C-alpha positions as CSV (number, residue, x, y, z in Angstrom):
1,M,29.3,-3.8,52.2
2,R,29.8,-5.9,49.6
3,R,25.5,-7.1,50.8
4,L,24.5,-3.4,50.1
5,V,26.8,-3.4,46.6
6,R,25.2,-6.8,45.9
7,G,21.9,-5.0,46.8
8,I,22.2,-2.2,44.5
9,L,23.3,-4.5,41.3
10,V,20.7,-7.1,41.8
11,G,18.0,-3.8,42.4
12,G,19.5,-2.4,39.0
13,I,19.4,-5.6,37.2
14,A,15.9,-6.1,38.6
15,L,14.6,-2.1,37.4
16,M,16.2,-2.9,34.1
17,L,14.6,-6.4,33.4
18,A,10.9,-4.8,34.2
19,C,11.4,-1.7,32.6
20,A,12.8,-4.3,29.0
21,G,9.4,-5.7,29.7
22,L,7.3,-2.9,29.8
23,I,9.1,-1.8,26.6
24,A,8.5,-5.3,24.9
25,L,4.5,-5.1,26.2
26,H,3.9,-2.2,24.1
27,R,6.1,-1.9,21.4
28,E,4.2,-3.2,18.9
29,E,0.6,-1.4,20.4
30,L,-0.7,1.0,18.3
31,Q,-1.2,3.9,20.7
32,Y,-3.1,6.5,18.3
33,V,-2.9,7.9,14.8
34,V,-2.6,11.4,13.2
35,E,-3.6,11.7,9.3
36,H,-5.0,14.6,7.2
37,A,-6.4,14.1,3.7
38,I,-6.6,16.8,1.0
39,E,-8.2,16.5,-2.4
40,I,-6.3,18.8,-5.0
41,D,-7.5,19.8,-8.4
42,A,-4.1,19.0,-9.9
43,P,-3.1,15.6,-11.5
44,A,-1.3,12.7,-9.0
45,D,1.7,12.9,-10.7
46,R,2.4,16.7,-9.9
47,V,1.1,16.4,-6.4
48,W,4.0,13.4,-6.2
49,A,6.6,15.7,-8.2
50,I,6.2,18.3,-5.5
51,L,6.2,16.1,-2.7
52,A,9.6,13.9,-4.0
53,D,11.2,17.4,-4.4
54,T,12.8,17.8,-1.0
55,A,15.2,20.1,-2.2
56,A,12.6,22.7,-2.5
57,Y,10.9,22.3,1.3
58,P,12.3,25.7,2.5
59,Q,11.0,27.3,0.1
60,W,6.9,26.3,0.6
61,N,6.1,23.9,2.9
62,P,5.9,24.8,6.9
63,Y,5.8,21.7,8.6
64,L,8.5,20.1,7.0
65,L,11.4,22.4,6.7
66,R,14.5,20.4,5.3
67,I,14.8,17.0,4.5
68,E,18.2,15.9,4.2
69,G,19.8,12.8,3.0
70,E,19.6,10.3,0.1
71,M,15.9,9.7,-1.1
72,A,16.2,6.0,-0.9
73,P,14.7,2.7,0.6
74,G,16.8,1.9,3.4
75,R,18.9,5.2,4.2
76,T,18.3,7.4,7.1
77,I,17.5,10.9,6.4
78,A,17.5,14.3,8.6
79,V,14.1,15.7,8.9
80,T,13.9,19.6,10.2
81,L,9.8,20.0,11.5
82,A,8.2,22.6,13.2
83,Q,5.3,22.7,15.3
84,R,3.2,25.0,17.4
85,T,4.3,22.6,21.1
86,F,8.0,22.9,20.1
87,R,9.9,25.6,21.1
88,E,12.3,25.4,18.5
89,P,12.5,23.2,15.1
90,L,13.2,19.6,15.8
91,T,15.7,17.5,13.7
92,V,14.9,14.0,13.7
93,R,16.7,11.0,11.5
94,P,13.9,8.2,10.3
95,T,15.0,5.7,7.6
96,L,12.8,5.5,4.7
97,V,10.8,2.6,3.8
98,H,9.3,3.5,0.5
99,V,10.3,6.3,-1.9
100,S,8.1,5.9,-5.0
101,A,5.3,7.0,-6.2
102,P,2.6,7.0,-5.2
103,E,4.2,6.6,-1.8
104,L,6.6,8.2,0.5
105,R,7.3,6.1,4.0
106,W,9.7,6.6,6.3
107,Q,9.7,5.1,10.3
108,G,11.5,6.5,13.4
109,R,12.4,6.1,16.4
110,V,13.2,7.9,20.0
111,G,15.3,5.9,22.2
112,V,15.6,1.7,22.1
113,P,12.7,-0.1,20.4
114,G,9.0,0.1,22.0
115,L,9.7,3.7,24.1
116,L,8.5,6.1,20.5
117,D,8.3,4.2,17.3
118,T,6.8,6.0,14.6
119,D,5.9,5.5,10.6
120,H,5.3,8.2,8.6
121,S,3.8,8.4,5.3
122,F,2.2,10.5,2.2
123,V,-0.1,8.7,-0.1
124,V,-0.8,10.4,-3.4
125,E,-4.1,9.1,-5.1
126,T,-5.5,9.3,-8.5
127,I,-9.5,10.9,-8.6
128,S,-9.2,11.9,-12.0
129,P,-6.9,12.3,-14.4
130,S,-6.7,16.3,-13.7
131,R,-7.5,15.4,-9.6
132,S,-6.0,14.2,-7.1
133,R,-6.0,13.1,-3.3
134,L,-3.0,13.2,-0.6
135,V,-3.1,11.3,2.3
136,Q,-0.4,12.0,5.2
137,R,-0.5,9.8,8.5
138,E,1.5,9.0,11.0
139,E,1.1,6.1,13.4
140,F,3.3,6.5,17.2
141,R,3.5,3.4,19.4
142,G,5.1,2.6,22.3
143,L,5.4,3.9,26.1
144,L,5.8,7.5,25.7
145,A,3.3,7.5,22.5
146,R,1.0,6.0,25.1
147,F,1.7,9.3,27.6
148,F,1.5,11.7,25.0
149,R,-2.0,10.3,24.3
150,T,-3.0,10.3,27.4
151,R,-1.3,13.2,29.4
152,K,-0.3,15.6,26.0
153,P,-3.0,15.2,23.8
154,D,-2.7,18.7,22.5
155,M,0.7,16.9,20.9
156,Q,-1.6,15.0,18.9
157,A,-3.8,18.2,18.1
158,A,-0.2,20.1,17.6
159,T,0.5,17.3,14.9
160,H,-2.9,17.6,12.5
161,E,-3.1,21.5,12.4
162,S,0.8,21.1,11.1
163,F,-0.4,18.4,8.6
164,V,-2.8,20.4,8.0
165,K,-0.7,23.5,7.0
166,M,1.4,21.3,5.0
167,N,-0.8,19.9,3.2
168,R,-3.1,22.5,2.0
169,A,1.0,24.6,1.5
170,L,1.3,21.9,-1.2
171,A,-2.5,21.8,-2.4
172,A,-1.9,25.3,-3.3
173,R,1.5,25.0,-5.2
174,A,0.2,21.9,-7.1
175,E,-3.1,24.1,-8.8
176,A,-1.0,26.8,-9.2
177,G,0.8,24.7,-11.7
178,A,4.3,24.6,-9.8
179,P,6.3,20.9,-10.9
């Protein structure tokens, strides 16, 4: 009996170490990126004001339905998002990295480091005094990112579609003169 218990313990420890090794191996390896850019007939400061006004997202944003929490670097926020591959809206809790014009950026994680790590950013670029570009980008790293890249390519397509819908909605709001 002691031998069996010892074998189970040794096997369990070996399995945990193997998993930790796999996670460490793939932790920093970029698996895929989803990005969408749109040119907007509105000044960059107006586009930034709409992007930064997270309280108004429920009124216009088809992808990021709600953002709650203090919008300051280092703070954790709750982001509720919707896309066609989700049965219902999903709430994630990323940490803000940058929250001032021209960039809004957060980093998220599912489980332990290296399982699924994300870096989501929005950058507003000035093209001319009355024209700007919004670039929305998300980088995916880790073991689950590899799984999604190879086994669930529809997830990438759905994320891109959601970026397009949000960026177009923001552009329409900015071009209509919303603050």
